[in-house]
C-alpha positions in Angstrom: -90.7 -15.4 -8.1 -89.3 -18.7 -9.4 -86.2 -19.8 -7.3 -86.4 -16.8 -5.0 -85.6 -18.1 -1.5 -88.8 -19.1 0.3 -87.4 -18.1 3.7 -87.0 -14.5 2.4 -90.6 -14.4 1.1 -91.9 -15.7 4.4 -89.8 -13.2 6.4 -90.9 -10.4 4.1 -94.6 -11.2 4.8 -93.9 -11.1 8.5 -92.2 -7.7 8.2 -95.1 -6.4 6.1 -97.7 -7.4 8.6 -95.8 -6.8 11.9 -93.6 -3.9 11.1 -94.6 -2.0 7.9 -98.3 -1.9 8.3 -98.4 -0.7 11.9 -95.9 2.0 10.9 -97.2 2.8 7.5 -97.4 6.6 8.1 -93.7 6.6 9.0 -92.7 4.8 5.8 -95.0 7.2 3.8 -93.2 10.2 5.3 -89.8 8.7 4.5 -90.9 8.2 0.9 -92.4 11.7 0.6 -89.9 13.8 2.5 -86.7 11.7 2.1 -84.1 10.7 4.6 -82.5 12.9 7.2 -80.1 10.7 9.3 -77.7 12.5 11.6 -75.2 9.6 11.6 -73.3 7.7 9.0 -72.0 4.2 10.0 -69.2 2.6 8.1 -69.5 -1.1 9.1 -68.4 -4.5 8.0 -70.6 -6.6 5.8 -70.4 -9.5 8.3 -73.9 -10.9 8.7 -73.4 -11.0 12.5 -72.9 -7.2 12.8 -76.0 -5.1 12.0 -75.6 -1.4 12.9 -79.4 -0.8 13.1 -79.8 -3.6 15.6 -76.7 -2.7 17.7 -77.8 0.9 18.0 -81.5 0.1 18.2 -82.3 2.4 15.2 -85.1 2.2 12.7 -85.5 3.1 9.0 -84.3 6.6 8.2 -82.2 7.0 11.3 -78.8 5.8 10.1 -77.0 6.1 6.8 -75.0 2.8 6.5 -72.3 1.7 4.1 -70.9 -1.8 4.6 -67.8 -3.3 3.1 -65.2 -6.0 4.0 -63.6 -5.1 7.3 -65.3 -1.6 7.6 -62.5 0.1 5.8 -62.2 3.7 4.5 -59.7 4.0 1.6 -57.6 7.2 1.4 -58.9 10.0 -0.8 -57.8 9.6 -4.4 -59.2 10.4 -7.8 -57.8 7.7 -10.0 -59.8 4.8 -11.3 -63.5 4.7 -11.9 -65.2 2.9 -9.1 -65.2 4.4 -5.6 -68.2 3.0 -3.7 -67.2 3.9 -0.2 -65.9 7.3 -1.2 -69.1 8.0 -3.1 -71.1 7.1 0.0 -69.0 9.4 2.2 -69.3 12.3 -0.2 -73.1 11.8 -0.4 -73.5 11.6 3.3 -71.4 14.5 4.2 -72.2 16.9 1.4 -75.9 16.0 0.6 -77.3 14.5 3.7 -75.3 16.8 6.0 -74.7 14.1 8.6 -73.3 15.3 11.9 -71.4 12.1 12.7 -69.4 9.5 11.0 -68.7 6.3 12.9 -66.3 3.5 11.9 -67.8 0.3 13.4 -65.4 -2.6 13.7 -66.0 -5.9 15.3 -64.5 -9.1 16.7 -63.7 -12.2 14.7 -63.6 -10.2 11.4 -63.0 -12.4 8.4 -61.4 -9.5 6.5 -58.9 -9.0 9.2 -58.0 -12.7 9.2 -57.5 -12.4 5.5 -55.2 -9.4 5.9 -53.1 -11.4 8.4 -53.1 -14.6 6.3 -54.4 -14.4 2.7 -54.0 -18.1 2.2 -56.8 -18.7 4.8 -59.4 -17.1 2.5 -60.6 -18.4 -0.9 -60.1 -15.9 -3.7 -60.4 -15.7 -7.4 -57.4 -14.9 -9.7 -58.4 -11.2 -9.4 -57.6 -11.3 -5.7 -60.2 -8.7 -4.9 -60.1 -9.4 -1.1 -56.3 -9.1 -0.8 -56.3 -6.0 -2.9 -59.0 -4.4 -0.7 -57.3 -5.5 2.5 -54.0 -3.9 1.3 -55.5 -0.7 2.7 -54.3 -2.1 6.1 -50.8 -3.0 5.0 -49.3 -0.2 7.2 -51.3 -1.1 10.4 -50.6 -4.8 9.7 -46.9 -4.3 9.7 -47.1 -2.4 13.0 -49.2 -5.2 14.6 -46.9 -7.9 13.4 -43.9 -6.0 14.8 -45.4 -5.3 18.2 -47.1 -8.7 18.5 -44.5 -10.9 17.0 -45.1 -13.6 19.6 -48.8 -13.2 20.0 -51.3 -15.8 18.9 -53.6 -15.2 15.9 -56.6 -14.0 18.0 -54.6 -11.4 19.8 -53.0 -10.1 16.6 -56.5 -10.0 14.9 -57.9 -8.0 17.8 -55.1 -5.5 17.6 -55.5 -5.1 13.9 -59.3 -4.8 14.3 -58.6 -1.8 16.5 -55.8 -0.3 14.5 -57.9 -0.7 11.3 -60.6 1.5 12.9 -58.0 4.1 13.7 -56.4 3.9 10.3 -59.8 4.4 8.6 -60.4 7.5 10.8 -57.1 8.8 9.5 -58.1 8.0 5.9 -61.4 9.8 6.4 -59.5 13.0 7.2 -57.8 12.8 3.8 -61.2 13.7 2.2 -61.1 17.5 1.9 -64.9 17.9 2.6 -64.6 15.8 5.8 -61.5 17.6 7.0 -63.0 21.0 6.4 -66.3 20.2 8.2 -64.6 18.6 11.1 -62.3 21.6 11.6 -65.4 23.8 11.5 -67.0 21.7 14.2 -69.8 20.6 12.0 -68.8 16.9 11.7 -67.7 14.4 14.4 -65.6 11.4 13.5 -65.7 8.4 15.8 -64.5 4.8 16.0 -66.2 1.9 17.8 -65.5 -1.8 18.2 -68.3 -4.4 18.8 -67.7 -7.8 20.4 -70.0 -10.4 18.8 -69.8 -12.8 21.7 -70.3 -10.5 24.6 -72.2 -7.6 23.0 -69.7 -5.2 24.5 -69.2 -1.9 22.7 -65.9 0.0 23.0 -65.5 3.6 21.8 -62.2 5.0 20.6 -60.9 7.9 22.7 -58.5 9.8 20.5 -57.1 11.8 23.4 -56.1 8.7 25.3 -55.5 6.7 22.2 -57.5 3.7 23.6 -60.8 2.0 23.3 -63.1 2.5 26.3 -66.1 0.3 27.1 -69.5 2.0 27.1 
């Protein structure tokens, strides 16, 4: 317990008394029977964007994986560490989720880093830049069509295009592609505005984000 943040201990005790204990049976069932979420959310690790809060969901209702800029890498089998890919594989093949949602958001630090890597502190390993290179293609398109736009406009366009690109990458996973074609898995994109609370859903037919 030494050096553990006091504010976390205090908050945990509030959770235990106000949330856990009144719902002890629900938590017992989750422990005994496992999880059975219908939806997987691939979200950013930004502390301002919490999928369970945004969609008003509780424990056991969403399978969430978070990473910088809510990206999905393309399917590949090289290397040894595939955290996002492992989560997708687990959700689709083991939990049998019915939906996968890519949840992007406004003012994303990862997107800003993609547009200008010098604006973000990194180690010599350049983990952030390497991860954000997933968006190199969409970034070039945004820079081309928004050559005279300000940074906020370019960032917003890349936030949206990043969601679309991640949906495209999702379909490079054989298990995802097969299940979607069979009508057993739905793939969706959404963008959340931190300031206004507005949620926009990507309409693939119209190729635009529409406000809920």
